[in-house]
C-alpha positions as CSV (number, residue, x, y, z in Angstrom):
1,M,0.0,0.0,0.0
2,S,1.5,3.3,-1.0
3,W,1.2,6.4,1.1
4,F,0.1,9.7,-0.6
5,K,0.7,13.4,-0.4
6,R,-2.2,15.8,-1.0
7,K,-0.7,19.3,-1.3
8,G,-3.8,21.3,-2.1
9,S,-5.6,20.5,1.2
10,N,-2.8,20.9,3.7
11,I,-2.8,17.2,4.3
12,L,0.6,15.5,4.4
13,T,0.7,11.7,5.1
14,D,4.0,10.0,4.8
15,T,3.7,7.2,7.4
16,P,0.7,5.5,8.9
17,K,-0.4,6.3,12.5
18,E,0.5,3.3,14.6
19,M,-2.1,2.0,17.0
20,P,-0.5,0.5,20.1
21,E,-1.0,-3.2,20.3
22,G,-3.9,-4.4,22.4
23,V,-5.6,-1.0,22.8
24,W,-8.9,-2.3,21.4
25,V,-10.3,-5.6,22.5
26,K,-12.9,-7.6,20.6
27,V,-15.9,-8.9,22.5
28,P,-16.4,-12.6,21.5
29,E,-20.2,-12.5,22.0
30,T,-21.0,-9.4,20.0
31,G,-18.0,-8.9,17.7
32,E,-17.8,-5.3,18.9
33,T,-14.5,-3.7,20.0
34,V,-14.0,-2.0,23.4
35,H,-11.2,0.1,24.6
36,R,-8.8,-1.8,26.9
37,R,-8.8,0.9,29.5
38,E,-12.6,0.8,29.7
39,L,-12.5,-2.9,30.3
40,E,-9.8,-2.6,33.0
41,D,-11.9,0.1,34.8
42,N,-14.9,-2.2,34.6
43,A,-13.2,-5.4,36.0
44,W,-12.9,-6.8,32.5
45,V,-16.6,-6.9,31.9
46,D,-18.0,-5.4,28.7
47,P,-20.2,-2.5,29.8
48,A,-22.6,-3.0,26.8
49,S,-23.1,-6.8,26.7
50,G,-22.0,-7.8,30.2
51,Y,-19.6,-10.3,28.7
52,H,-17.1,-11.4,31.4
53,F,-13.6,-11.7,29.9
54,P,-11.4,-14.3,31.6
55,I,-9.0,-12.9,34.2
56,G,-6.6,-14.5,36.7
57,S,-5.4,-14.3,40.3
58,K,-3.6,-11.0,39.8
59,E,-6.8,-9.2,38.7
60,Y,-9.1,-10.9,41.2
61,F,-6.7,-10.0,44.1
62,A,-6.6,-6.4,42.9
63,L,-10.4,-6.4,42.7
64,L,-11.1,-8.0,46.1
65,F,-8.4,-6.8,48.5
66,D,-8.5,-3.3,50.0
67,D,-5.9,-1.1,48.4
68,E,-4.6,-4.2,46.5
69,E,-2.7,-5.1,49.7
70,Y,-2.4,-8.8,50.6
71,T,0.1,-11.4,51.7
72,E,0.7,-14.5,49.5
73,I,1.0,-17.8,51.4
74,A,2.2,-21.3,50.4
75,K,4.4,-19.8,47.6
76,E,7.1,-22.3,48.5
77,I,4.9,-25.2,47.3
78,M,6.1,-25.9,43.8
79,P,4.9,-28.4,41.1
80,A,7.1,-31.4,40.4
81,D,7.2,-34.3,37.9
82,P,7.4,-37.4,40.1
83,L,6.1,-39.7,37.4
84,K,8.5,-38.4,34.7
85,F,5.5,-38.0,32.4
86,E,5.8,-37.4,28.7
87,D,3.2,-37.0,26.0
88,R,4.0,-34.5,23.2
89,K,6.7,-33.1,25.4
90,L,8.2,-33.8,28.8
91,Y,5.9,-32.6,31.6
92,S,8.9,-31.0,33.3
93,Q,9.5,-29.0,30.1
94,R,5.8,-28.0,29.9
95,L,6.0,-26.7,33.5
96,T,9.1,-24.7,32.8
97,E,7.7,-23.2,29.6
98,T,4.3,-22.4,31.2
99,Q,6.0,-20.7,34.2
100,K,8.1,-18.6,31.8
101,K,5.1,-17.7,29.6
102,T,2.6,-16.8,32.4
103,G,4.9,-15.6,35.2
104,L,3.0,-18.0,37.5
105,D,4.5,-20.9,39.5
106,D,1.4,-23.0,39.2
107,A,-2.4,-22.9,38.6
108,V,-3.4,-21.4,42.0
109,R,-2.3,-18.6,44.2
110,V,-3.4,-18.1,47.8
111,A,-3.4,-14.8,49.6
112,V,-4.7,-13.3,52.8
113,G,-5.8,-9.7,53.3
114,K,-8.8,-7.5,54.0
115,S,-11.8,-7.0,51.7
116,R,-14.0,-4.1,52.8
117,K,-12.2,-4.4,56.2
118,N,-13.2,-8.1,56.5
119,D,-10.3,-10.5,56.9
120,L,-10.3,-13.0,54.1
121,V,-8.3,-15.9,52.6
122,V,-8.6,-16.1,48.9
123,A,-7.4,-19.1,46.8
124,C,-7.7,-18.2,43.1
125,M,-7.0,-20.5,40.2
126,D,-5.4,-19.4,36.9
127,F,-6.7,-21.0,33.7
128,R,-3.7,-19.8,31.8
129,F,-1.5,-22.3,33.6
130,I,-2.1,-25.7,31.9
131,G,-5.9,-25.1,31.8
132,G,-6.1,-24.3,35.5
133,S,-5.6,-28.1,36.1
134,M,-5.2,-29.4,39.7
135,G,-2.0,-31.2,40.4
136,A,-0.4,-32.1,43.8
137,A,1.0,-28.6,44.3
138,V,-2.3,-26.9,43.6
139,G,-4.1,-29.2,46.0
140,E,-1.4,-28.6,48.7
141,R,-1.6,-24.8,48.2
142,I,-5.4,-24.9,48.6
143,A,-5.0,-27.1,51.7
144,R,-2.6,-24.6,53.2
145,G,-5.0,-21.8,52.5
146,I,-7.8,-23.8,54.3
147,D,-5.5,-24.5,57.2
148,H,-4.7,-20.8,57.5
149,A,-8.3,-19.9,57.5
150,R,-9.0,-22.5,60.2
151,E,-6.1,-21.6,62.4
152,H,-6.8,-17.8,62.3
153,K,-10.6,-18.1,62.1
154,I,-10.8,-16.2,58.8
155,P,-13.5,-16.8,56.1
156,L,-12.3,-18.5,53.0
157,L,-13.1,-17.8,49.3
158,I,-11.9,-20.1,46.6
159,I,-12.2,-18.9,43.0
160,S,-12.3,-21.8,40.6
161,Q,-11.5,-21.8,36.9
162,S,-10.2,-25.2,35.8
163,G,-10.4,-28.0,33.3
164,G,-10.1,-30.5,36.2
165,A,-7.4,-32.8,37.5
166,R,-3.9,-32.6,35.9
167,M,-3.5,-35.8,33.9
168,M,0.3,-35.6,33.9
169,E,0.2,-36.4,37.6
170,S,-2.2,-39.3,37.3
171,V,-3.6,-40.5,40.7
172,L,-1.5,-37.9,42.6
173,S,-3.8,-35.2,41.1
174,L,-7.0,-37.2,41.8
175,M,-6.0,-37.5,45.5
176,Q,-6.3,-33.8,45.8
177,M,-10.0,-34.1,45.5
178,A,-10.2,-36.1,48.7
179,K,-7.5,-34.0,50.4
180,T,-9.2,-30.6,49.8
181,S,-12.6,-32.0,50.6
182,A,-11.4,-33.4,54.0
183,K,-9.7,-30.0,54.8
184,L,-13.0,-28.2,54.1
185,A,-14.8,-30.6,56.4
186,Q,-12.5,-29.6,59.2
187,L,-13.1,-25.9,58.4
188,G,-16.9,-26.6,58.5
189,E,-16.6,-28.3,61.9
190,Q,-15.4,-25.0,63.3
191,G,-18.1,-23.0,61.6
192,I,-15.7,-20.9,59.6
193,P,-17.4,-19.6,56.4
194,Y,-16.4,-20.9,53.1
195,I,-17.6,-19.3,49.9
196,S,-17.0,-20.9,46.5
197,L,-17.0,-18.7,43.4
198,M,-17.2,-20.6,40.1
199,T,-16.0,-18.9,37.0
200,N,-15.8,-19.9,33.3
201,P,-14.9,-22.7,33.1
202,T,-15.2,-24.9,36.3
203,T,-15.1,-28.5,35.3
204,G,-13.8,-32.0,36.1
205,G,-12.3,-32.9,39.5
206,V,-12.4,-29.3,40.7
207,T,-16.2,-29.3,40.3
208,A,-16.4,-32.8,41.9
209,S,-14.6,-31.6,45.0
210,F,-14.0,-28.1,46.6
211,A,-15.9,-26.0,44.0
212,M,-19.3,-27.4,45.0
213,L,-18.7,-27.7,48.8
214,G,-19.1,-24.0,49.7
215,D,-21.4,-22.8,52.5
216,F,-22.4,-20.6,49.6
217,N,-21.9,-21.6,46.0
218,I,-21.9,-18.6,43.7
219,A,-20.9,-18.0,40.1
220,E,-20.2,-15.4,37.5
221,P,-22.8,-15.0,34.7
222,K,-22.8,-17.5,31.9
223,A,-19.9,-19.6,33.3
224,L,-19.6,-23.2,32.2
225,I,-19.8,-25.4,35.2
226,G,-20.0,-29.2,35.3
227,F,-18.0,-32.4,35.6
228,A,-17.7,-33.6,32.0
229,G,-18.1,-31.2,29.1
230,P,-21.3,-30.9,27.0
231,R,-19.8,-32.7,24.0
232,V,-18.8,-35.7,26.1
233,I,-22.3,-35.9,27.8
234,R,-24.0,-35.5,24.4
235,Q,-22.0,-38.4,23.0
236,T,-22.6,-40.5,26.1
237,I,-26.4,-40.2,26.3
238,G,-26.9,-39.9,22.6
239,R,-29.3,-36.9,22.7
240,D,-29.3,-33.2,22.6
241,L,-28.9,-31.2,25.8
242,P,-31.3,-28.5,27.1
243,D,-30.5,-24.9,26.1
244,G,-28.0,-23.3,28.4
245,F,-27.1,-26.7,29.9
246,Q,-24.2,-26.4,32.5
247,T,-24.3,-22.6,32.5
248,S,-24.5,-20.6,35.7
249,E,-28.1,-19.7,35.0
250,Y,-29.1,-23.3,34.4
251,L,-27.5,-24.4,37.6
252,L,-29.1,-21.6,39.6
253,E,-32.5,-22.6,38.2
254,H,-32.0,-26.2,39.3
255,G,-30.7,-25.5,42.8
256,F,-27.0,-26.0,42.4
257,L,-26.1,-22.4,43.1
258,D,-27.1,-19.9,45.7
259,F,-26.8,-16.8,43.5
260,I,-25.0,-15.4,40.4
261,V,-23.0,-12.2,40.9
262,P,-21.5,-10.0,38.1
263,R,-17.8,-9.4,38.7
264,T,-18.4,-5.7,39.0
265,Q,-20.6,-6.3,42.0
266,L,-18.4,-9.1,43.5
267,K,-16.6,-7.1,46.2
268,S,-19.8,-5.4,47.5
269,K,-21.9,-8.6,47.5
270,L,-19.1,-10.5,49.2
271,S,-18.8,-7.8,51.8
272,K,-22.5,-8.0,52.7
273,L,-22.3,-11.8,52.9
274,L,-19.2,-11.8,55.1
275,N,-20.8,-9.2,57.4
276,V,-23.7,-11.5,58.0
277,L,-21.6,-14.7,58.3
278,N,-19.1,-13.1,60.7
279,K,-21.9,-11.9,63.0
280,K,-23.4,-15.4,63.1
281,Y,-20.0,-16.9,63.8
282,E,-19.3,-14.3,66.6
283,K,-22.7,-15.2,68.2
284,K,-22.0,-18.9,67.9
285,G,-18.5,-18.4,69.6
286,K,-20.0,-16.6,72.6
287,K,-22.3,-19.5,73.4
């Protein structure tokens, strides 16, 4: 493409104006484009359509913790390759490459801080790290987060976004389902609140364990939530699935969720819920 000079109109164009990469973001649902800063200011939710762009632990921590201040715990727990697994590449190589690409150590981060002045432990999964899959280190980090909440009598929030158990760790990853569930049972025995937030997607062993064990099970709008994916279920039962099957809205209608909360309202809704739960816990402790 050649650039032109138009002398008669005081217009001189020698080089194209460069648009900084990533300034405009396309909304998958509508095809419209939105300015990146507008999305960032709106918790990565499209103001027009309400589409929730996927975000990770960095963004959720910034959204939930007051003044974006928090202390990360269980950072020393790192993924390993005990089975020396190999498919298209070595699992150890996949871990290294993913860590370098994402800047994350594994698929979950656990932090403690204050949210609207309420103490809170948050374990947040990152789908960018091998599909948010749950390996031994992920399970241990979540378990440490649960222990911290139990020991310090602080409410717990787990934000799930996962494809399920990490197949490269075989039975070691499946064991994390029982491990995290047992830890949550201990938390429940002490009456310490646990809120489970399911985002898009929450599937597999994560759904079959801690994601569905909350005192309150909540979700973002239009999140895919289930054990097996719709395609697998359709092939298994040999029939079409209902409209909206496995979405947040479908699960809410059928009693699997307590409520759906848009991300832009998450901190305020969570604050109201924690205020109520903390008062009940304080009354119970005085008896």
